N, CA, C and O of each residue as an XYZ file, in Angstrom:
628
protein
N     147.084     93.215     -0.385
C     147.517     94.059      0.703
C     146.964     93.569      2.026
O     147.648     93.651      3.047
N     145.734     93.057      2.030
C     145.159     92.524      3.258
C     146.010     91.381      3.775
O     146.288     91.293      4.971
N     146.425     90.500      2.862
C     147.241     89.370      3.270
C     148.558     89.851      3.860
O     149.035     89.298      4.851
N     149.145     90.875      3.257
C     150.403     91.412      3.755
C     150.233     91.927      5.181
O     151.088     91.694      6.035
N     149.133     92.624      5.437
C     148.887     93.168      6.773
C     148.675     92.059      7.791
O     149.021     92.211      8.963
N     148.104     90.938      7.342
C     147.868     89.823      8.253
C     149.099     88.950      8.410
O     149.132     88.072      9.272
N     150.122     89.186      7.576
C     151.346     88.415      7.661
C     151.229     87.034      7.052
O     152.039     86.164      7.373
N     150.274     86.798      6.202
C     150.123     85.498      5.546
C     149.353     85.697      4.251
O     148.715     86.729      4.043
N     149.424     84.708      3.397
C     148.699     84.832      2.137
C     147.215     84.623      2.367
O     146.807     83.993      3.343
N     146.430     85.145      1.478
C     144.982     85.047      1.563
C     144.498     84.386      0.290
O     144.872     84.802     -0.807
N     143.680     83.370      0.420
C     143.177     82.675     -0.752
C     141.662     82.791     -0.784
O     140.991     82.604      0.230
N     141.143     83.095     -1.940
C     139.713     83.281     -2.119
C     139.185     82.153     -2.986
O     139.698     81.919     -4.080
N     138.168     81.454     -2.509
C     137.608     80.341     -3.274
C     136.927     80.870     -4.530
O     136.050     81.732     -4.461
N     137.342     80.341     -5.681
C     136.700     80.702     -6.938
C     135.623     79.698     -7.293
O     134.569     80.071     -7.808
N     135.876     78.427     -7.022
C     134.944     77.355     -7.349
C     135.159     76.254     -6.321
O     136.256     75.700     -6.255
N     134.154     75.914     -5.513
C     134.356     74.931     -4.449
C     134.615     73.520     -4.957
O     135.207     72.726     -4.226
N     134.208     73.170     -6.158
C     134.491     71.837     -6.698
C     134.954     71.942     -8.126
O     134.177     72.423     -8.951
N     136.136     71.540     -8.487
C     137.195     71.131     -7.570
C     137.734     72.340     -6.799
O     137.567     73.478     -7.237
N     138.378     72.099     -5.658
C     138.872     73.241     -4.891
C     139.969     73.985     -5.653
O     141.055     73.451     -5.882
N     139.674     75.202     -6.034
C     140.641     76.060     -6.712
C     140.586     77.400     -6.011
O     139.499     77.920     -5.760
N     141.714     77.957     -5.695
C     141.755     79.176     -4.905
C     142.629     80.220     -5.574
O     143.668     79.898     -6.151
N     142.206     81.460     -5.496
C     143.029     82.577     -5.933
C     143.777     83.060     -4.703
O     143.164     83.433     -3.703
N     145.085     83.053     -4.776
C     145.890     83.430     -3.617
C     146.466     84.821     -3.817
O     146.990     85.135     -4.886
N     146.369     85.643     -2.801
C     147.001     86.948     -2.859
C     148.243     86.894     -1.996
O     148.167     86.556     -0.814
N     149.366     87.217     -2.564
C     150.624     87.336     -1.831
C     151.023     88.802     -1.889
O     150.577     89.527     -2.778
N     151.838     89.239     -0.978
C     152.259     90.634     -1.024
C     153.070     90.923     -2.284
O     153.176     92.080     -2.690
N     153.642     89.902     -2.905
C     154.455     90.104     -4.097
C     153.772     89.669     -5.384
O     154.082     90.204     -6.448
N     152.837     88.698     -5.317
C     152.251     88.182     -6.557
C     150.911     87.527     -6.282
O     150.528     87.318     -5.131
N     150.203     87.206     -7.356
C     148.950     86.470     -7.282
C     149.159     85.140     -7.986
O     149.652     85.108     -9.113
N     148.788     84.035     -7.334
C     148.979     82.714     -7.919
C     147.728     81.882     -7.704
O     146.865     82.232     -6.899
N     147.641     80.783     -8.428
C     146.567     79.819     -8.221
C     147.130     78.619     -7.486
O     148.286     78.249     -7.690
N     146.321     78.008     -6.633
C     146.753     76.832     -5.907
C     145.563     76.014     -5.466
O     144.424     76.353     -5.788
N     145.807     74.943     -4.734
C     144.728     74.079     -4.271
C     144.650     74.008     -2.758
O     143.793     73.301     -2.227
N     145.503     74.705     -2.056
C     145.524     74.654     -0.596
C     144.728     75.823     -0.018
O     145.108     76.978     -0.210
N     143.610     75.538      0.698
C     142.802     76.643      1.232
C     143.522     77.389      2.350
O     144.252     76.797      3.146
N     143.302     78.681      2.391
C     143.843     79.537      3.440
C     142.695     80.384      3.976
O     141.607     80.357      3.400
N     142.895     81.132      5.051
C     141.811     81.948      5.600
C     141.264     82.941      4.581
O     142.011     83.518      3.790
N     139.977     83.124      4.615
C     139.284     84.065      3.736
C     138.567     85.062      4.626
O     137.850     84.668      5.546
N     138.747     86.326      4.370
C     138.120     87.367      5.181
C     137.119     88.107      4.307
O     137.498     88.783      3.350
N     135.860     87.978      4.636
C     134.789     88.594      3.859
C     134.143     89.669      4.715
O     133.533     89.362      5.740
N     134.266     90.907      4.315
C     133.704     92.023      5.074
C     132.381     92.508      4.504
O     131.847     93.528      4.941
N     131.855     91.781      3.533
C     130.629     92.229      2.886
C     129.390     91.813      3.677
O     129.454     90.965      4.567
N     128.281     92.422      3.336
C     126.989     92.009      3.868
C     125.963     92.209      2.762
O     126.229     92.942      1.809
N     124.802     91.579      2.863
C     123.817     91.684      1.780
C     123.337     93.118      1.570
O     123.192     93.891      2.517
N     123.096     93.448      0.310
C     122.439     94.706     -0.036
C     121.014     94.354     -0.415
O     120.793     93.500     -1.273
N     120.049     95.000      0.211
C     118.641     94.701     -0.036
C     117.902     95.974     -0.414
O     118.222     97.059      0.072
N     116.922     95.835     -1.275
C     116.124     96.972     -1.696
C     115.495     97.649     -0.481
O     114.840     96.997      0.333
N     115.697     98.956     -0.365
C     115.106     99.721      0.720
C     115.847     99.657      2.034
O     115.396    100.252      3.013
N     116.973     98.956      2.097
C     117.689     98.857      3.371
C     118.142    100.243      3.830
O     118.416    101.110      3.000
N     118.224    100.458      5.146
C     118.657    101.761      5.648
C     120.079    102.071      5.201
O     120.934    101.187      5.156
N     120.317    103.314      4.876
C     121.650    103.751      4.488
C     122.173    104.774      5.470
O     122.653    104.426      6.549
N     122.079    106.033      5.095
C     122.529    107.103      5.978
C     121.664    108.333      5.740
O     120.934    108.414      4.752
N     121.759    109.278      6.650
C     121.012    110.537      6.542
C     121.996    111.676      6.312
O     123.126    111.664      6.799
N     121.523    112.662      5.551
C     122.358    113.817      5.253
C     121.469    115.054      5.209
O     120.372    115.019      4.652
N     121.950    116.150      5.800
C     121.184    117.398      5.716
C     121.126    117.834      4.260
O     122.130    117.796      3.549
N     119.936    118.250      3.822
C     119.797    118.720      2.447
C     119.845    120.247      2.400
O     119.918    120.901      3.440
N     119.804    120.808      1.200
C     119.940    122.254      1.012
C     118.791    123.044      1.624
O     118.944    124.230      1.919
N     117.645    122.402      1.816
C     116.493    123.087      2.406
C     116.524    123.051      3.933
O     115.623    123.587      4.577
N     117.543    122.430      4.521
C     117.656    122.339      5.964
C     117.028    121.095      6.553
O     117.159    120.840      7.750
N     116.350    120.322      5.729
C     115.771    119.061      6.187
C     116.792    117.931      6.087
O     117.987    118.168      5.911
N     116.311    116.730      6.200
C     117.179    115.552      6.153
C     116.739    114.651      5.012
O     115.550    114.373      4.853
N     117.703    114.193      4.216
C     117.448    113.225      3.155
C     117.978    111.874      3.611
O     119.113    111.769      4.075
N     117.156    110.848      3.477
C     117.584    109.493      3.814
C     118.010    108.791      2.535
O     117.254    108.741      1.564
N     119.218    108.251      2.537
C     119.739    107.524      1.388
C     119.600    106.038      1.644
O     119.785    105.572      2.769
N     119.280    105.310      0.620
C     119.020    103.887      0.751
C     119.480    103.178     -0.519
O     119.993    103.808     -1.444
N     119.292    101.884     -0.551
C     119.588    101.065     -1.722
C     118.299    100.882     -2.509
O     117.245    100.613     -1.931
N     118.381    101.026     -3.814
C     117.238    100.753     -4.686
C     117.651     99.664     -5.667
O     118.657     99.793     -6.364
N     116.872     98.601     -5.716
C     117.105     97.496     -6.644
C     115.810     97.280     -7.406
O     114.759     97.046     -6.809
N     115.890     97.361     -8.730
C     114.679     97.231     -9.546
C     115.071     96.748    -10.941
O     116.233     96.857    -11.333
N     114.118     96.219    -11.683
C     114.420     95.819    -13.057
C     114.744     97.045    -13.917
O     114.032     98.049    -13.872
N     115.800     96.956    -14.683
C     116.151     97.983    -15.660
C     115.465     97.661    -16.985
O     114.881     98.529    -17.633
N     115.551     96.393    -17.365
C     114.815     95.854    -18.508
C     114.166     94.561    -18.030
O     114.848     93.693    -17.486
N     112.878     94.426    -18.222
C     112.168     93.214    -17.808
C     112.186     92.183    -18.934
O     112.544     92.491    -20.071
N     111.794     90.956    -18.598
C     111.666     89.914    -19.621
C     110.722     90.374    -20.731
O     111.001     90.194    -21.917
N     109.614     90.965    -20.327
C     108.620     91.416    -21.299
C     109.179     92.502    -22.217
O     108.896     92.505    -23.415
N     109.962     93.412    -21.672
C     110.533     94.492    -22.480
C     111.630     93.993    -23.423
O     111.800     94.536    -24.514
N     112.361     92.982    -23.019
C     113.479     92.505    -23.841
C     113.042     91.596    -24.984
O     113.686     91.570    -26.033
N     111.972     90.862    -24.797
C     111.544     89.857    -25.781
C     111.347     90.430    -27.190
O     111.851     89.824    -28.135
N     110.646     91.559    -27.396
C     110.475     92.090    -28.756
C     111.799     92.474    -29.426
O     111.892     92.477    -30.654
N     112.800     92.790    -28.644
C     114.101     93.178    -29.204
C     114.799     92.004    -29.889
O     115.721     92.205    -30.679
N     114.369     90.798    -29.592
C     114.988     89.581    -30.136
C     113.958     88.736    -30.877
O     113.992     87.507    -30.835
N     113.037     89.428    -31.559
C     112.005     88.753    -32.365
C     111.263     87.678    -31.580
O     110.878     86.649    -32.136
N     111.068     87.916    -30.306
C     110.344     86.992    -29.421
C     111.005     85.616    -29.353
O     110.350     84.627    -29.024
N     112.298     85.552    -29.665
C     113.046     84.286    -29.632
C     113.810     84.126    -28.310
O     114.184     83.014    -27.939
N     114.034     85.218    -27.616
C     114.797     85.174    -26.360
C     114.302     86.303    -25.460
O     113.688     87.268    -25.916
N     114.585     86.151    -24.186
C     114.232     87.200    -23.229
C     115.206     87.158    -22.074
O     115.850     86.139    -21.822
N     115.307     88.278    -21.370
C     116.191     88.358    -20.211
C     115.745     89.527    -19.342
O     114.912     90.340    -19.741
N     116.313     89.589    -18.161
C     116.083     90.732    -17.284
C     117.432     91.274    -16.858
O     118.350     90.511    -16.557
N     117.550     92.583    -16.832
C     118.741     93.250    -16.316
C     118.298     94.058    -15.108
O     117.327     94.812    -15.175
N     119.009     93.896    -14.016
C     118.666     94.572    -12.767
C     119.518     95.820    -12.600
O     120.716     95.812    -12.884
N     118.895     96.880    -12.140
C     119.589     98.134    -11.849
C     119.680     98.290    -10.335
O     118.695     98.094     -9.623
N     120.867     98.645     -9.852
C     121.067     98.930     -8.433
C     121.564    100.365     -8.307
O     122.475    100.781     -9.022
N     120.962    101.111     -7.398
C     121.392    102.476     -7.130
C     121.747    102.564     -5.654
O     120.930    102.247     -4.789
N     122.966    102.994     -5.374
C     123.389    103.193     -3.995
C     124.530    104.187     -3.968
O     125.157    104.452     -4.993
N     124.791    104.724     -2.824
C     125.870    105.683     -2.640
C     127.033    104.967     -1.965
O     126.832    103.952     -1.296
N     128.228    105.478     -2.131
C     129.415    104.767     -1.649
C     129.473    104.623     -0.137
O     130.280    103.837      0.359
N     128.674    105.329      0.596
C     128.678    105.194      2.055
C     127.662    104.174      2.550
O     127.390    104.108      3.748
N     127.101    103.384      1.652
C     126.163    102.325      2.032
C     126.860    100.993      1.820
O     127.535    100.792      0.810
N     126.700    100.104      2.752
C     127.337     98.798      2.645
C     128.665     98.809      3.373
O     128.910     99.653      4.235
N     129.517     97.865      3.018
C     130.837     97.790      3.624
C     131.743     98.764      2.886
O     131.946     98.630      1.679
N     132.273     99.718      3.583
C     133.137    100.713      2.945
C     134.164    101.202      3.952
O     134.087    100.902      5.143
N     135.112    101.949      3.455
C     136.190    102.460      4.282
C     136.350    103.949      4.002
O     136.503    104.352      2.849
N     136.317    104.753      5.032
C     136.568    106.186      4.871
C     138.066    106.448      4.917
O     138.804    105.784      5.645
N     138.497    107.406      4.144
C     139.877    107.878      4.212
C     139.853    109.274      4.826
O     138.785    109.877      4.940
N     141.010    109.796      5.221
C     141.018    111.173      5.725
C     140.437    112.166      4.712
O     139.859    113.180      5.105
N     140.587    111.882      3.414
C     140.062    112.764      2.369
C     138.541    112.900      2.440
O     137.992    113.922      2.029
N     137.865    111.889      2.953
C     136.405    111.934      3.048
C     135.941    113.203      3.768
O     134.928    113.793      3.393
N     136.672    113.622      4.791
C     136.284    114.811      5.559
C     137.225    116.001      5.366
O     136.871    117.136      5.688
N     138.413    115.741      4.845
C     139.425    116.803      4.718
C     140.005    116.773      3.303
O     140.766    115.864      2.970
N     139.661    117.742      2.480
C     140.001    117.721      1.046
C     141.492    117.657      0.752
O     141.869    117.206     -0.329
N     142.346    118.083      1.653
C     143.790    118.065      1.400
C     144.495    116.864      2.019
O     145.724    116.808      2.038
N     143.739    115.922      2.514
C     144.334    114.728      3.126
C     144.344    113.570      2.135
O     143.873    113.706      1.006
N     144.881    112.438      2.560
C     145.046    111.275      1.682
C     143.718    110.569      1.405
O     142.829    110.508      2.255
N     143.619    110.034      0.171
C     142.465    109.212     -0.162
C     142.843    107.739     -0.001
O     143.973    107.424      0.371
N     141.909    106.848     -0.279
C     142.117    105.411     -0.070
C     143.365    104.901     -0.780
O     144.097    104.080     -0.228
N     143.616    105.380     -1.999
C     144.757    104.880     -2.772
C     146.094    105.230     -2.136
O     147.111    104.626     -2.476
N     146.112    106.180     -1.233
C     147.357    106.619     -0.615
C     147.570    106.038      0.781
O     148.568    106.346      1.432
N     146.651    105.209      1.241
C     146.777    104.611      2.570
C     147.421    103.238      2.475
O     147.129    102.470      1.558
N     148.288    102.933      3.411
C     148.848    101.595      3.519
C     147.863    100.738      4.308
O     147.246    101.210      5.263
N     147.721     99.489      3.907
C     146.746     98.627      4.564
C     146.993     98.509      6.064
O     146.049     98.358      6.839
N     148.253     98.576      6.474
C     148.550     98.471      7.906
C     147.947     99.634      8.697
O     147.806     99.545      9.917
N     147.593    100.720      8.012
C     146.968    101.860      8.685
C     145.472    101.667      8.900
O     144.876    102.339      9.743
N     144.860    100.757      8.149
C     143.410    100.610      8.227
C     142.958     99.276      8.804
O     141.780     99.122      9.129
N     143.856     98.312      8.940
C     143.528     97.040      9.590
C     144.006     97.158     11.030
O     145.203     97.084     11.309
N     143.069     97.338     11.925
C     143.377     97.591     13.331
C     142.575     96.650     14.212
O     141.589     96.069     13.758
N     142.984     96.490     15.467
C     142.125     95.748     16.395
C     140.779     96.459     16.489
O     140.719     97.688     16.497
N     139.725     95.700     16.557
C     138.390     96.283     16.598
C     137.843     96.401     18.001
O     138.290     95.712     18.918
N     136.881     97.273     18.158
C     136.123     97.412     19.396
C     134.664     97.198     19.026
O     134.115     97.921     18.195
N     134.042     96.210     19.640
C     132.638     95.931     19.389
C     131.795     96.786     20.325
O     131.992     96.779     21.540
N     130.873     97.508     19.754
C     129.964     98.338     20.547
C     128.606     97.652     20.563
O     127.998     97.446     19.512
N     128.135     97.303     21.738
C     126.837     96.650     21.881
C     125.755     97.714     21.759
O     125.593     98.546     22.652
N     125.011     97.686     20.647
C     124.004     98.721     20.401
C     122.658     98.116     20.046
O     121.877     98.728     19.316
N     122.374     96.922     20.551
C     121.063     96.319     20.291
C     119.980     97.206     20.894
O     120.169     97.818     21.946
N     118.862     97.261     20.218
C     117.761     98.079     20.699
C     117.734     99.471     20.088
O     116.746    100.192     20.227
N     118.808     99.851     19.415
C     118.820    101.135     18.721
C     118.234    100.934     17.325
O     118.474     99.904     16.695
N     117.469    101.906     16.839
C     116.900    101.824     15.498
C     117.955    102.080     14.434
O     119.074    102.485     14.751
N     117.600    101.844     13.159
C     118.572    101.995     12.079
C     119.195    103.384     11.972
O     120.351    103.494     11.564
N     118.476    104.441     12.323
C     119.023    105.793     12.219
C     119.209    106.436     13.590
O     119.360    107.653     13.689
N     119.201    105.631     14.637
C     119.386    106.165     15.985
C     120.829    106.590     16.195
O     121.758    105.964     15.684
N     121.003    107.662     16.955
C     122.351    108.067     17.325
C     122.821    107.205     18.482
O     122.072    106.944     19.423
N     124.062    106.770     18.404
C     124.669    105.974     19.463
C     125.773    106.834     20.068
O     126.729    107.198     19.383
N     125.642    107.152     21.326
C     126.601    108.035     21.988
C     127.591    107.282     22.852
O     127.576    106.052     22.896
N     128.446    108.012     23.535
C     129.495    107.401     24.354
C     128.966    106.588     25.532
O     129.714    105.830     26.149
N     127.680    106.742     25.847
C     127.124    105.990     26.982
C     127.131    104.480     26.739
O     127.024    103.709     27.693
N     127.256    104.044     25.486
C     127.275    102.601     25.209
C     128.673    102.011     25.373
O     128.828    100.790     25.357
N     129.690    102.855     25.529
C     131.064    102.372     25.657
C     131.353    101.954     27.092
O     130.888    102.592     28.036
N     132.117    100.884     27.253
C     132.511    100.481     28.609
C     133.376    101.569     29.261
O     134.089    102.300     28.574
N     133.304    101.664     30.576
C     134.144    102.617     31.301
C     135.612    102.274     31.088
O     135.968    101.101     30.965
N     136.459    103.289     31.043
C     137.912    103.131     30.906
C     138.323    102.372     29.647
O     139.343    101.683     29.658
N     137.562    102.479     28.573
C     137.900    101.808     27.322
C     139.048    102.542     26.634
O     138.950    103.741     26.369
N     140.133    101.827     26.344
C     141.263    102.402     25.619
C     140.978    102.281     24.125
O     141.020    101.180     23.578
N     140.689    103.392     23.464
C     140.333    103.370     22.039
C     141.498    103.758     21.141
O     141.353    103.750     19.918
N     142.635    104.092     21.706
C     143.779    104.511     20.895
C     144.223    103.373     19.978
O     144.441    102.249     20.431
N     144.354    103.674     18.686
C     144.839    102.691     17.724
C     143.857    101.588     17.397
O     144.262    100.530     16.915
N     142.570    101.805     17.647
C     141.563    100.771     17.398
C     140.519    101.280     16.418
O     140.294    102.484     16.292
N     139.885    100.338     15.727
C     138.782    100.659     14.824
C     137.486    100.506     15.592
O     137.260     99.482     16.236
N     136.637    101.511     15.530
C     135.379    101.461     16.279
C     134.224    101.579     15.315
O     133.066    101.560     15.734
């Protein structure tokens, strides 16, 4: 769908050597060898990274973050395999509003559309970059950071 919104196919590198790409077309998915633009909206998730704040039932604020820790350590796994093998499994805990994500109208309005009901052309919009250097991870950023006479209609902010 992203490729359709951009008006061209999108190919994602699966293995850089030899060059093999997974291509997304609006009609089908194919394999090929010709690289095309790749759009990666992700960013690293790190243990303890800032997430978001939410009022809790007691009237205070709960800070949500990413937690990354061993679920099973090498030491814990070894006895399970007669001390012949060992491994570690990592557990990650995070909420869907941490990292790269997309809100739908349903996020705030229970009778509105969710992500599955949105057309990609509705969510891929020209962006507006807000310069907010110097603000802390949980600082509020208000309209004072926006340029004067900024036309925000039809843009992602």
